[in-house]
MIROSE-237071 format. One record per residue: x, y, z of N, C-alpha, C in turn; residue in three letters. Coordinates in steps of 0.001 Angstrom, whole numbers, plus 500000, padded with zeros to 6 digits. Example, Ala and Ser with C-alpha at 12.3 -4.5 7.8 and 13.67 -1.06 7.14 Angstrom:
BEGIN
513190494310507800512300495500507800513200496700507800Ala/512850497750507080513670498940507140512900500030507870Ser/
// end
This chain:
BEGIN
262510590038829688263139591127830405262504592446829961Met/262191593350830920261626594653830562262637595483829770Pro/262134596369828951263022597230828168262684598686828422Thr/263652599530828166263473600965828253263967601536826944Leu/263093602218826255263438602769824956263507604294825093Asn/264698604850825005264886606293825126264641606936823769Ile/263585607758823682263258608400822413263540609895822438Lys/264118610365823512264447611773823629265904611956823216Asn/266135612812822213267480612978821670268472613500822705Glu/268044614472823514268954615028824517269312613980825563Glu/268318613229826042268579612186827037269564611168826475Ala/269332610737825251270220609758824619271642610306824503Tyr/271751611572824058273071612185823878273817612290825209Arg/273109612724826257273747612871827569274184611525828144Leu/273327610535828016273669609194828511274874608644827748Ile/274856608819826447275964608330825615277265609045825977Lys/277198610365826159278393611126826517278978610650827849Glu/278116610459828848278590609995830150279169608585830054Leu/278505607727829306279004606359829128280375606361828463Ala/280543607192827438281833607280826746282920607817827671Asp/282590608861828441283580609446829358284037608447830405Arg/283096607653830913283413606724831998283796605339831506Glu/283696605115830200284035603804829656283092602716830134Gly/281824603081830299280813602134830770279717602016829728Lys/278851601057829943277711600920829044276679601993829385Ser/275817602284828433274757603257828668273838602772829783Met/273580601479829821272735600913830876273362601140832243Thr/274669600926832348275355601087833635275279602519834139Ala/275472603504833234275430604888833702274020605317834074Val/273012604794833403271630605114833767271320604544835152Val/271683603290835381271446602663836691272152603441837788Ile/273415603794837549274202604536838531273564605896838839Glu/273163606605837801272576607929837978271268607849838757Ala/270440606882838429269158606737839119269382606335840571Val/270321605436840816270631605037842206271098606240843022Arg/272017607034842440272522608211843149271401609194843453Glu/270515609399842501269382610313842699268462609794843796Lys/268170608504843783267298607912844800267915608008846197Leu/269231607890846284269903607997847578269801609408848141Glu/269773610408847266269701611801847715268278612228848056Arg/267302611613847433265911612009847609265299611406848864Glu/264609612224849654263892611671850804262809610702850325Pro/262568609661851103261606608637850695260163608995851039Glu/259966609726852106258599610005852556258364611503852649Thr/257097611881852762256761613291852931257398613838854200Asp/257403613056855266257994613502856528259482613789856353Glu/260175612929855613261603613162855372261810614420854536Glu/260923614650853555261024615869852749260800617106853618Arg/259811617037854493259527618153855394260738618434856278Ile/261304617385856860262475617554857719263665618106856948Gln/263835617640855722264931618135854893264811619649854712Tyr/263628620127854294263447621554854039263471622374855321Trp/262982621814856425263101622503857709264571622680858084Leu/265372621653857846266809621734858125267492622766857228Asn/267089622825855961267637623834855051267311625224855593Val/266061625434856014265655626725856565266431627087857815Gly/266619626108858702267389626361859929268829626760859610Arg/269409626067858652270789626365858272270900627762857663Glu/269954628109856806269962629445856211269797630519857282Leu/268873630288858199268625631254859268269869631423860139Arg/270536630331860437271734630386861286272879631135860609Ala/272871631161859282273967631796858546273577633134857915Asn/272449633709858354271973634964857793272084636055858844Thr/272429637247858411272574638399859292271265638662860037Asp/271284638649861378270056638862862159269402640213861884Pro/270205641250861600269634642558861284268822642505859991Glu/269333641761859017268613641617857750267294640877857969Trp/267331639831858806266118639068859094265073639914859806Leu/265505640893860620264577641711861392263938642823860558Ala/264442643075859363263905644145858520262485643840858071Arg/261745644916857855260397644798857292260548644503855801Asp/260024643384855321260225643031853906259536643991852942Pro/258576644781853424257892645727852531258516647117852568Thr/259533647296853380260167648598853574260594649260852265Glu/261126648504851359261628649066850102260559649162849012Asp/259348648700849314258310648680848289257458649941848267Leu/257298650590849433256359651709849542257041652951850109Tyr/256552654113849676257098655365850208256380655716851518Asp/256680656936852055256105657366853335254589657525853293Asp/254035657690852095252585657838851964251891656517851676Met/252664655434851654252089654120851404251902653778849944Gly/252491654598849071252370654348847636253580653546847160Leu/253384652754846106254519651982845578255629652924845130Pro/256858652520845398258011653344844982258269653196843507Lys/
// end
């Protein structure tokens, strides 16, 4: 059977803390955490692209249109084109 040896103190401490809180083995909480992470992560580049496009669409839909129409450099330069 393959083994996994955790040599990072923080990783070990966090896994142990979660296992103690949930009354499960350290192996069980690691499996659960990895499964949950894999379920949230897109599997392909196309899925990642679609995910971020959807995030952008949602942000745009919930952002003030006047703010979006502003010149992003407006606050950086004075009337003579010099940095403020």
